[in-house]
N, C-alpha and C positions, 0 to 999 in steps of 0.2 A: 436271691437265687438267679433271677434273670440277669442281674448285673455281672455276676461272677461265674455263672454256669456250674453245673455239677461236674467235677473233674473226672477224667478217665480213671476207672478202677474203683471209684467210690461206690459205696452201697447205697442205692437210691432210697430205700425206706429210712435209713439213718439220716441222710441229708434232708429229707422232707420233714422228718420229726424235728430235727434241729431248727430248721427254718420256721416251722410252726411255733415252736417254743419261744423263739426270739421275737416273733411278730407281735405287734399290737393290734393290727387289723388283718383280717383274712378277706381277700377280694375274690368273689366267685362270679363266674360268667354263666348265666342261665341260658341254656340252649338244649336242643334235643340230645346232643352228644353228652353234655355234662350230666344231665339228669339221668341218663342211662348208665353212667359210669359208677360202679360201686366204690372205686377208689376215691373219686372226687367227693362223693357224698360222705364217705368216711372222714375225709379231711374237714368238711363243713360241720359234721356232727362233733368232731373233736373240738373245733373252735367254739361251738356253742357250749359244750360241756366244761370247757376250761376258761370261760370268762373272756374269750377273745371277741372283738366286735366283728361280726360277719356282715360284709357288705356285698349284696348281690346286684349284678347288672344283667338285665334281660336283653341279650343281644339278638336273639332270634325267637320267634313264636314257639312256645312249648307248654306242656302241662307241668305246673310247679308242684312237686311232691308235697303231700299234706304237711309233713313236719316242717316245711319252710314257708308255709303260707302266712304265718304270723311274723315273718321277717320282711319288713318293707323292702321292696326292691326298686331299683332305678331303671326306668325304660331307657334302653341304650341301643335301639335299632339304628339302622343306617341314617335315618333322618334326624335322630336326636343324639348322635354319639358325642359331638362336641359339647353340647349342653350337659349330657350325663357326666362327661369327664370333668367339667367345671364343678358339678355337684360333689363329685368324689374328692377333688382337691380341697373343697371348702368344708369337708367334714371336720367337726370339732375334734381337736387332739391329733389330727393328722399332720405330721411334720414332713414337708417335701424333702426328698433326698437332694443332696448337693449335686448339681450338674455343672457341666462345663460352661453353660450359659450364665451362671451366677458367680463364677469364679472371678476374683479380682483380675484385672488385665495385667498380663506380663509385659514388662518393658525392659529396656536395656540401658545400662549406664556404662560409660567408658572409664576403665581404670588402666591408665597407660595405654597399651595396645590391645587390651583384653576387654571383651564385652561381658558385663555382669548382669545376669537376669535378676529382676526384682519385681515385687508387687507391693502395692500400698493399699491398706484397708483399715476400716475402723472409723469411729466418730468421736473417740474420747478426747479429752482436753489437753493431752500431753503427747509429745512425739516419742516413738520407741523404735529401736532397730533390733530385730530378732536375729541373733548370730547362731546359725545352726551347728550341729555336730559335724562329724567327719564328712558325710555327704548328704545331699538333700535334693529335692526336686520341687520347685515352687508349686507347680500345678498338681502333681500327684499327691502332694501333702493333703489337699482338700478332699481327696477321694475316700478317706477313712472317716466315717461319721463322727467318731469320738474326737478326732483332731479338728474337724470343721466346727464342731460344737465348742471346743476349747478356744479356738481362734476367734469365733464369733463373740464369745464372752470376753476375750481379751480386747477385742475391738471396741467394746463399750467403755473400756478404761483408757484406751490410747489410740492414736493413729499409728498403725504399725507398718514398718517396712520389713518385708520378708525377702530374703535374697539367697541365691545359690553362690557359694564361694567359687572362685576360679577353679576350673578343673572338674567341677561336679554339676550334676543336674542340667539345667538349661543354659548355664554359662559356658563360655568358650572353654574347650579342652586346651590344656597347656602341655608343653613337651616334657615337663618334669613337675613333681610336686612342689608347690609354692611355699616358701618360708613364711613365718608369721609376719614378717615385715611387709611382704607383698599382700598377704591376705588382709592385713590391717588397712592397706590402701583401698581394698574393696568396700570396706565400711564407709570410708570417706566418700568414695565415688557415688554410692547409692544415696547417701545423705545429700550430697551436692545436687544430684539429679532431681531429688524431691524438694530441693530448696529448704532443707532442714539444717539449721545452724547448730542446734544442740538437741540431744535426745537422750532418753534413757536407753542404755545398752543392756540388752537381755542376752546373756550367754548361756548356752546349753552344752554340757558335756565337753567335747573337744573345743567348742567355741568359748569356753571359760578362760583359758590362758590368753586367747586372742583378745577377748573383751577386757581383761585386766591390763594387757599391754596397751590397748587403745586408750583406756581411761587414764593410765599413768602418763602416756605420751601426749594426749590431747584433752586435758581436763577442761579446757575452755569449750569443748564440743560435747562434753559428757555431763548430762544433767544428773544422772545417778547410775548405779550398777545394780542389776539383778542377775544373780548367778544360780544356776540349777544343775545339780549333779556334776559338779566340776572337780578339778584337781589342780595341783601346782607343779607336779613333776611326773614324768612318765616312768622314771627309774628310781629304784630304792636309793635313799640317801640316809646318812646317819640320823638326821632329824625327821626322816620321812620313810619309816620302815615297813609300810603296809603293802607295798607293791613289789612285783618281781624286780630282779636286777636287770640292767640293760642286756646283759648276755643271755639271761633267761628269756627275755622278750624277743631278742633276735632269733634265738633257737626256735621259739614257738612260731615266729613268722616264717622261718625257713621250712618248717614242717607244713604249715598251712599252705605255702606257695606251691607245694607239690600237687595238690588236688583241688585248690580253690576254683580253678577254671571249670572243673567238672560239676561243682555243686552251686556255683554262684547263681543266684536268682531262682533257685528251686524252692518248693514249699518246705522241703526238709530243712534246709538251712534257714529259711524264713522262720520256721518254728523254733529253731535253736536260738536265733537272734531275739525273737520275742521272749523266750525264756530268760534271757539276760536283761534286755532293755525294757520289756513291758510284760513281766511274768503274769500280771493279772489278765492279760489278753492271749496267753499262749495257747489256750484251747479254743479261741475264737477263730474260726476258719477264715472269716473275712479279713481279720487283722493279719493273720499269717500270710495270706495271699498279697495283701497290701505291702507287707514287709519284703516279700520275695520280689514284687514288682519294683519296689524302691531300690533294691540292689541293682537291678538291671538299668533302671532309669537314672539312678544317682551317680554311678561310677562303674567302670569296668573292673574285672578282678585285678588286673595289673595296676590300675590307677589306685585302687583301694590299698593294695600292698605297698605301693610306692609312698602313699601318704602316711601309712602307718609306720613305715621305716623312717621317714623323715621326722615324724613326730616323736621318735624315740629320744631325741635330744631336747625336747621341750622341757624347760625347767624355769619357771618364773618365780621361784621362792624368794629370790633377792629383790624382786620388784614389788612384792606385796606391801611393804611399808611405805612405798612411794605413791600408792593410790590414795588420793585425797578427795574423793567424792563420796556422797552417801552410798552405802553398799548393803544390799540384802542378799544373804546366802541361804538358799534352800538345799536341803538334802534329805532323802528318805532313809529311814533307819536301816532297812535291809537292802539298799541299793547293791546290785550284784555286779554292776559295771565299774563303779567307782565307790569305794568304801566310804561310809559316813565319816570316818576319821579324816579323810582327805578334805571334805567340806569344812569340818571344824578347823583344820589346819589353816585353810585360806581365811576363814572368818577371824581366827585368833590373831592373824598377822596384818590384816588390812585395818588401818586405824578407824575405830568407831563402827566397824561392820556389825550387822545384826545377823545372828545365826538362827535359823528356824528349822528344826528337825521334824519332818512330816512322817506320819505312819506309812507303812507299806514297803514294798520291795521294788517298785517301778523306778527306772532310771529317768524316764521321760516325764515331763510335767502333765501331758495330756492323758496319761493312763493312771488309774488309781484314784485316790481321794482328791476331790476338787474344791470342796467348800472352804476348808482351812487355807488352802493355797490362795484362792482368790480373795478371801477376807483379809489375809495378811498383805497380799500384794496391793490391794486397793488402798489400805491404810498407808502403806509405804509411799505409794505414788502420790497420794494426796498431801503427805508431808513434804515430798520432794518438790511438788508444784506450788510452792508458797511464794513465788515471785522473787526469791533470792537468787542473785547472780553468783553462782558458786565460783565462776572463774575469777571474779574480783576478790574473792576471799583467799585464793591460793597464791602463794608466793614461790611455789616450786613446781617443777615438772620433771618427768623422766626424759632423759636425753642421752644420746650417744655422743660423747665428747672426743674430739680429735685434737691433740696438741702436736703441732709440727715445730720442731726446733731446727733452726738454721744457723749455720756458722759461715761467716764471711759473705753474707748475701745482702744485697741492697734492698731497701724497702720496696721499691717499685718492681723489682724482679719477682720477689715472692708474692706481692700483692696481685700482680697481673696474672700469674699462674693460678693463685688461689681463687680469684674472682671467677675465672672461667670454669674451674672445676667445681666450685661451690654452686654455681648456677646450674651446671649439668646434673649434679647429684643432689640438688635441693638442700644445700647446707646453709646455715646461718652464721655468717662471719661475726664472731663475738668481739675479738680484740686482736691487736698485733702490737709489737713493740720493737722499734729500732732494728727491724730486719732479723730479729733473733727468735721470735716466737709467734705462732699463729694458733688461735683457739677457735674451733668451729664446732657447732652443734648440729646434730641430725636427728630425725625421728626414727631412724632405723640403722642397725649396725652394718648391713651389707653396703648401703650407700656410703656410709662413713669410711669403710675400708677401701672402697673403690676410689673415693675422693683422695684418701691418703696415698693410694697407689699412683693416681694421676699427678699429684703434686710432687711426690718424691721421685717418681720415675726411676732413673738409675742411681739415685742418691746424690746427684750433683746438680748444681745450677750456677752457671757462669763460673766464678772462682770459688764458690762455696759448696756446702754439703747440707743434706736434709735427712731427717729421720722423724718417725712418728710414733706416738703412743695413743691407744684408744681404750676407753672404759665406758660402761653404762651405769647410770645412777641418777639420783635426784639432785638437781641443780637449781640455783636461783639465778634468773636472768633479768636483765634490765637494759634495754636498748643495745648498747655496744659492749656490755660486759657480762660475764658469767662467772659464778663462784660456786664452790661445792667440792666435796671430796673427789668426785669423778675427775674434776680438772686436775687435782693434785696427783691422783693415781696415774692419769694419762701423761702428765708431765714427767713423773718419775720413770715411766716406761720409756718415754722418748729420750730421757737423759742417758739411759744405759744402752739404747739401741745403737747399732752400727749404721754408718751412712747407707741410706736407701732402705733400711729395715723398718718394718712396721710391727710393733709389739702390741698385743691385746691381752685382755683378761678372759677367763673361762666363760663368764656370762656373755661376752661379746660373741664367742664361738657358739654358745648354745642358742642365742637369738638369731644367729645367721645361718642356722642349720637349713639345708635345702637350697642355699644360694649358689652352691658349687665352689665356694671359697674353701680352700684347705688350710690347715694349721699344723704346725710342728711344735714339739716341746722345746722350751728354752733350755740351753745347757745348764747343768746344775751350778756351775761356777757363777753364772749370771743370776740364777734364782737366789743365790745367797746374798746378793746385793740388794734384793727387793723383798725383805721379810714380810712387809705389810701388803704386798700385792697379791690378790687372789688368783692363783693358777695362771701365771704368765705364759703366753704362747707367741710364736712368731708366725706371721702370715706367709704362706707360700706364694711368692710373687708370680710364679708361673700360672697359678690358678686365677689370676686377675686378668689374664690375656683375653 
């Protein structure tokens, strides 16, 4: 009550009754004023009658009422106050509240030109990166006791990196919602800042697609995956029928946008969000206030809407078979934010994944049942930490493949232009041949598209012409060569493209959502020449400027 105060308009007796019922200890101050107060003595009597431990501190000389003389009190006058406080803190069973002084230190890592806030805590034998949901706040997270308890317990199993994604919490605000590709860079940035080469990636909710993309793209840096309350697609698909269509989601966001600024950060909306994300805590006033505060501290109403709109195109279904690290998928039976069918879908399509259905309705791991969750997690982490170098067992990775086809171009002309662009956009030059073909791999589609735009430019180079095709998928790489179906698909796209044109597949568009790059449909006559290419699109070159 002292921490959160009784809100304006609340009924005092109800608030006091609630606080007394939730307490394990009742601390009373013996003074002439308190022993003269009927209300104070009623609260002390209630504590004794209901099995609460009544702790009395005598702060000023007074006559102790007869019914309390059998309760040993602590002398706490001005000369003994510090000593008395020490005795109170040392009482058996008393758990000190989490305070700012005991929070992990917040530091910053650099991801491109963005500063990412992170904390590191725990003493466990394995490294872990906690990937949060839509928005978070490193320091506010610890202010709800159930979360602090959850994380302290998690810290006994691992050394945990907790961070706020760009645009949320204590990290730098950005001008627009960041695509998955850039948010994936934030994971690498905090790992590098902590000197962590490989870690267990723990993804929660909206952090699940991001964690899957990271594990598929960087298996050499992913010890294993733990996913909780996640999903594979924001919109309904033929094989993913449990969620609304994209049009229905857009309509819902449009409706929400009209009044969100009026209710953002209020206790009313905090209670609504608790009812969805942590229903077991929806009647807990402290949790409701914490949720309301998280909204204000984690993101603005506009930032939340922008991120939700950008996330509409998140669809990692095709990436699931490319994840080749040990994976544990948790989902609660009655999850109201993401249906349990969505968790099963992910687990069914990630090779070798283990699916664990937990009882309850809570979407977040720190609310609801804890014992089974930690028991299963501990066993999984112990199996993962067996000394095996998973990266050496993997012969494939997820990559965005660019194939540039050239006609009438000299080797050195194409190579010079490609080397400059590859360095700029972090590409890996895989092979080239007689000035006619260039294959380059990237860890994200937006960089791959901008590379292709830089190389192709206006479609000409000296006396020749250039065109490009791009696809995302699982490839096998070795030094200077790369093979796999994505190379064949990208090559097929480049073959039918016009000079200067960049053709891509639908999955490239989906993963590049939020990058500002625009795409247009390919003419039907061209689609007919590519029957095996999934949803071909042409890049709007003007959007690359």
